[in-house]
C-alpha positions as CSV (number, residue, x, y, z in Angstrom):
1,M,1.7,-6.8,49.9
2,F,0.2,-10.3,49.4
3,A,-1.6,-9.2,46.2
4,H,1.7,-7.9,44.8
5,Q,4.2,-10.5,45.9
6,L,1.9,-13.6,46.1
7,P,-0.9,-13.0,43.5
8,D,-1.6,-16.7,43.3
9,V,-2.0,-17.2,47.0
10,A,-5.7,-16.9,48.1
11,H,-6.2,-14.7,51.1
12,R,-8.9,-12.9,53.0
13,M,-8.3,-9.7,54.9
14,L,-9.9,-8.6,58.1
15,V,-9.2,-4.9,58.8
16,I,-9.5,-4.2,62.5
17,D,-9.8,-0.5,63.3
18,N,-9.6,0.2,67.0
19,S,-10.7,3.7,66.5
20,L,-14.1,2.4,65.6
21,P,-16.6,1.0,68.2
22,V,-16.8,-2.7,68.9
23,G,-19.7,-4.0,66.9
24,H,-19.1,-1.9,63.8
25,G,-18.7,-4.0,60.6
26,S,-18.7,-3.4,56.9
27,D,-17.4,-4.9,53.7
28,L,-14.7,-2.8,52.0
29,D,-14.0,-4.9,49.0
30,R,-14.1,-8.5,47.8
31,E,-12.6,-10.6,50.6
32,V,-11.9,-7.5,52.6
33,E,-13.9,-6.8,55.8
34,L,-13.7,-4.0,58.3
35,I,-14.7,-4.2,62.0
36,G,-14.3,-2.0,65.0
37,A,-12.4,-3.1,68.1
38,S,-11.2,-2.3,71.6
39,N,-8.0,-0.2,71.9
40,V,-7.6,-0.8,75.6
41,D,-4.6,-3.0,75.0
42,W,-3.5,-1.7,71.7
43,E,-3.2,-4.3,68.9
44,F,-3.6,-7.2,71.3
45,S,-7.1,-6.4,72.4
46,A,-7.9,-5.5,68.7
47,W,-6.6,-8.9,67.6
48,D,-8.7,-10.6,70.3
49,C,-11.8,-8.9,68.8
50,G,-10.8,-10.1,65.3
51,I,-10.2,-13.7,66.4
52,N,-13.5,-13.7,68.2
53,H,-15.2,-12.3,65.1
54,I,-13.8,-15.0,62.8
55,G,-14.6,-17.8,65.3
56,A,-14.2,-21.4,64.2
57,K,-13.6,-20.3,60.6
58,L,-10.0,-19.4,61.8
59,H,-9.1,-23.1,61.2
60,D,-10.2,-23.0,57.6
61,Y,-7.0,-21.2,56.7
62,D,-3.5,-22.6,56.3
63,L,-1.8,-19.5,57.9
64,V,-2.9,-16.5,59.9
65,H,-1.1,-13.2,59.5
66,L,-1.2,-10.7,62.4
67,A,-0.1,-7.2,61.4
68,T,-0.3,-3.6,62.6
69,S,-0.3,-0.3,60.7
70,A,3.5,-0.2,61.3
71,F,4.1,-3.5,59.4
72,A,6.2,-1.9,56.7
73,A,8.1,0.5,59.0
74,S,11.7,0.4,60.2
75,T,13.1,-2.3,57.9
76,P,10.7,-2.8,55.0
77,D,13.2,-4.7,52.9
78,H,12.7,-7.9,54.9
79,L,9.0,-8.0,53.7
80,K,10.3,-8.6,50.1
81,L,11.6,-12.0,51.3
82,I,8.1,-13.4,51.8
83,D,7.2,-15.7,48.9
84,R,5.4,-19.0,48.2
85,G,8.5,-21.0,49.3
86,S,8.6,-19.2,52.6
87,L,4.9,-19.8,53.3
88,R,5.1,-23.5,52.2
89,S,8.1,-24.1,54.4
90,L,6.5,-22.4,57.4
91,L,3.6,-24.9,57.2
92,G,6.1,-27.6,58.1
93,L,7.7,-25.8,61.0
94,Q,6.8,-25.5,64.6
95,G,7.4,-21.8,64.4
96,A,5.9,-18.3,63.9
97,L,7.5,-16.1,61.2
98,G,8.4,-12.5,61.7
99,R,11.2,-10.1,62.4
100,I,13.3,-11.0,65.5
101,D,14.3,-8.1,67.7
102,F,16.5,-8.5,70.8
103,H,18.0,-6.9,73.8
104,D,21.7,-6.8,74.6
105,E,20.9,-8.5,77.9
106,A,17.9,-10.6,79.0
107,I,15.1,-9.1,81.0
108,S,12.5,-10.9,83.1
109,I,8.7,-10.7,82.9
110,F,6.7,-12.8,85.3
111,G,9.9,-14.6,86.1
112,I,10.4,-15.6,82.5
113,A,13.7,-14.6,80.9
114,S,13.2,-12.7,77.7
115,Q,15.9,-11.4,75.3
116,A,14.5,-11.9,71.8
117,W,11.0,-11.5,70.5
118,L,9.0,-11.2,67.3
119,R,7.8,-7.7,66.3
120,S,4.1,-7.6,66.7
121,S,3.9,-5.5,63.5
122,F,4.2,-8.7,61.3
123,I,3.7,-12.3,62.5
124,L,2.6,-15.3,60.5
125,M,1.6,-18.6,62.1
126,R,-0.7,-21.6,61.8
127,P,-4.2,-21.2,63.2
128,R,-3.7,-23.9,65.8
129,Q,-0.7,-22.1,67.2
130,L,-2.7,-18.9,67.4
131,S,-5.8,-20.4,69.0
132,S,-3.7,-22.2,71.6
133,L,-2.8,-18.9,73.2
134,G,-6.4,-17.8,74.1
135,S,-6.4,-14.0,74.7
136,L,-3.4,-12.3,73.3
137,V,-3.5,-9.8,76.2
138,S,-1.0,-11.2,78.7
139,V,-0.5,-8.0,80.7
140,G,-3.8,-6.3,81.4
141,R,-4.8,-3.1,83.2
142,N,-5.1,-4.9,86.5
143,T,-1.7,-6.5,86.4
144,P,0.1,-5.0,89.5
145,I,3.1,-3.4,87.8
146,F,2.6,0.4,88.1
147,S,2.7,2.6,91.2
148,G,0.8,5.6,90.0
149,N,3.7,7.8,90.7
150,P,5.6,9.3,87.7
151,R,8.8,9.7,89.8
152,Q,8.8,6.0,90.5
153,P,6.4,4.5,88.0
154,F,6.9,0.9,89.0
155,R,5.7,-0.9,92.1
156,E,8.5,-2.3,94.3
157,D,6.9,-5.8,93.9
158,A,6.3,-5.4,90.1
159,P,6.7,-8.8,88.3
160,I,9.2,-7.4,85.9
161,S,13.0,-7.2,86.4
162,Q,14.9,-4.0,87.2
163,G,16.5,-4.3,83.7
164,C,13.1,-4.4,82.1
165,Q,12.0,-1.3,84.1
166,R,15.1,0.6,83.0
167,F,14.5,-0.5,79.4
168,L,10.9,0.8,79.4
169,L,11.9,4.1,80.9
170,R,14.8,4.6,78.5
171,W,12.9,3.6,75.4
172,L,9.8,5.6,76.1
173,T,11.1,8.7,77.8
174,G,14.8,8.9,77.0
175,D,15.7,8.5,80.7
176,G,19.3,7.4,81.0
177,G,21.1,9.7,78.6
178,S,21.6,10.2,74.8
179,K,23.7,7.1,74.3
180,W,20.5,4.9,74.2
181,T,18.2,4.5,71.3
182,V,14.7,5.8,72.1
183,W,11.2,5.6,70.7
184,H,10.4,7.9,67.8
185,S,7.7,9.5,69.9
186,R,9.5,9.7,73.2
187,F,8.0,11.9,75.9
188,D,8.7,13.3,79.4
189,L,7.1,11.3,82.2
190,T,4.7,13.6,84.1
191,P,1.4,13.1,85.9
192,E,-0.3,14.0,82.6
193,T,1.6,11.5,80.5
194,L,1.7,8.7,83.1
195,P,-1.5,7.0,81.8
196,F,0.0,6.8,78.3
197,F,3.3,5.6,79.7
198,E,1.6,2.7,81.5
199,S,-0.5,1.9,78.4
200,K,2.4,1.8,76.0
201,A,4.6,-0.1,78.5
202,R,1.9,-2.7,78.8
203,A,1.8,-3.0,75.0
204,I,5.6,-3.6,74.9
205,L,5.3,-6.2,77.6
206,N,2.5,-7.9,75.7
207,E,4.7,-8.0,72.6
208,H,7.4,-9.8,74.6
209,M,5.0,-12.1,76.2
210,L,3.4,-13.2,72.9
211,T,6.7,-14.7,71.9
212,N,7.3,-16.2,75.4
213,R,3.9,-17.9,75.3
214,L,4.4,-19.2,71.8
215,L,7.8,-20.7,73.0
216,A,6.1,-22.3,76.0
217,N,3.7,-24.0,73.5
218,G,6.5,-25.3,71.4
219,C,6.3,-22.6,68.7
220,A,9.7,-21.0,68.1
221,P,10.3,-17.6,66.6
222,V,11.5,-17.8,63.0
223,D,13.3,-14.8,61.4
224,M,12.2,-13.9,57.9
225,T,15.8,-13.5,56.6
226,W,16.9,-16.9,58.0
227,L,13.9,-18.7,56.5
228,A,14.3,-17.0,53.1
229,L,18.0,-17.9,52.9
230,K,17.2,-21.5,53.9
231,V,14.5,-21.8,51.2
232,R,16.8,-20.3,48.6
233,A,19.6,-22.7,49.5
234,A,17.3,-25.7,49.4
235,S,16.0,-24.7,45.9
236,T,19.5,-24.9,44.5
237,E,20.2,-28.4,45.8
238,P,19.6,-31.7,43.9
239,G,16.1,-33.2,44.1
240,N,17.0,-35.8,46.7
241,Y,18.5,-33.2,49.0
242,V,16.7,-33.1,52.4
243,P,17.5,-29.8,54.2
244,D,17.8,-29.5,58.0
245,W,14.6,-27.6,58.9
246,N,15.3,-27.6,62.7
247,I,14.8,-24.0,63.9
248,P,18.1,-22.8,65.5
249,D,18.5,-20.4,68.4
250,W,17.5,-16.8,67.6
251,R,21.2,-15.8,67.8
252,V,22.1,-18.1,65.0
253,Q,19.1,-16.9,62.9
254,I,20.0,-13.2,63.1
255,T,23.5,-13.8,61.8
256,S,21.9,-14.4,58.4
257,R,21.1,-10.8,58.1
258,A,23.3,-8.6,55.8
259,R,25.0,-5.7,57.4
260,P,23.2,-2.4,56.6
261,K,24.8,-0.5,53.8
262,R,26.8,2.5,54.9
263,T,25.6,6.0,53.9
264,L,28.0,8.2,51.9
265,T,28.6,10.3,55.0
266,Q,29.5,7.1,57.0
267,K,31.8,6.0,54.2
268,L,33.6,9.4,54.1
269,R,33.9,9.5,57.9
270,R,35.4,6.0,57.9
271,Q,38.0,7.0,55.3
272,W,38.8,10.2,57.2
273,L,39.3,8.2,60.4
274,K,41.7,5.8,58.6
275,L,43.7,8.7,57.2
276,M,43.9,10.4,60.7
277,S,45.0,7.1,62.3
278,R,48.0,7.0,59.9
279,Q,49.3,10.4,60.9
């Protein structure tokens, strides 16, 4: 993506493969290195391995890009918004750039209200902001969340709200009925699938907590679409124009997104409903 959209921006790539053993390392190409990493906590433990591998050289870079193999999934169009202007502007912001996702209602993790977060599949931030977090694993295997019982998978004293528990069950297993959006790889919760449920649920909580911890350090989530439109608007103003670069609340940022285009089926259905309503 960077080579295609930003050919004049120097970058180095560290590929972290958590299917390879820790300690594995090789050069794949010029400025492209491969290492093995732990998969205990999904991308978060893998990123920890990568950050430790880079060490103090992390601060030699202007920006650090965290990505997973799903970085282009779901809504790939927003990646086209990344350009030199976006990167240059991000350097002047106390924020981390990515795609903001959100719940209809806030949930609570460790007593911290959480309603919006950056997708872990694609996040850009300055090295100082990343290193201030320490380990990116906020919810480890020993965190007292799960009961070990697939019928009631959460402990009564779990440090996550009931709303959070319901969300995890709905998203991963489809529990709660067909009206809810579910994960593309949903599964039934059984004694056999319980370990995977716990592992994936921890990964989701770690994704939320990454944004929570950045916020606690004064680093706000910045939505790609909002920043791209801000940069575009600033470029059309006179040379003495000074844009307001204060990062607004996430609710304001996501209003910048265009509504998704309707499919032909959706358009025909909408027209049919209009005709029916007139009868």
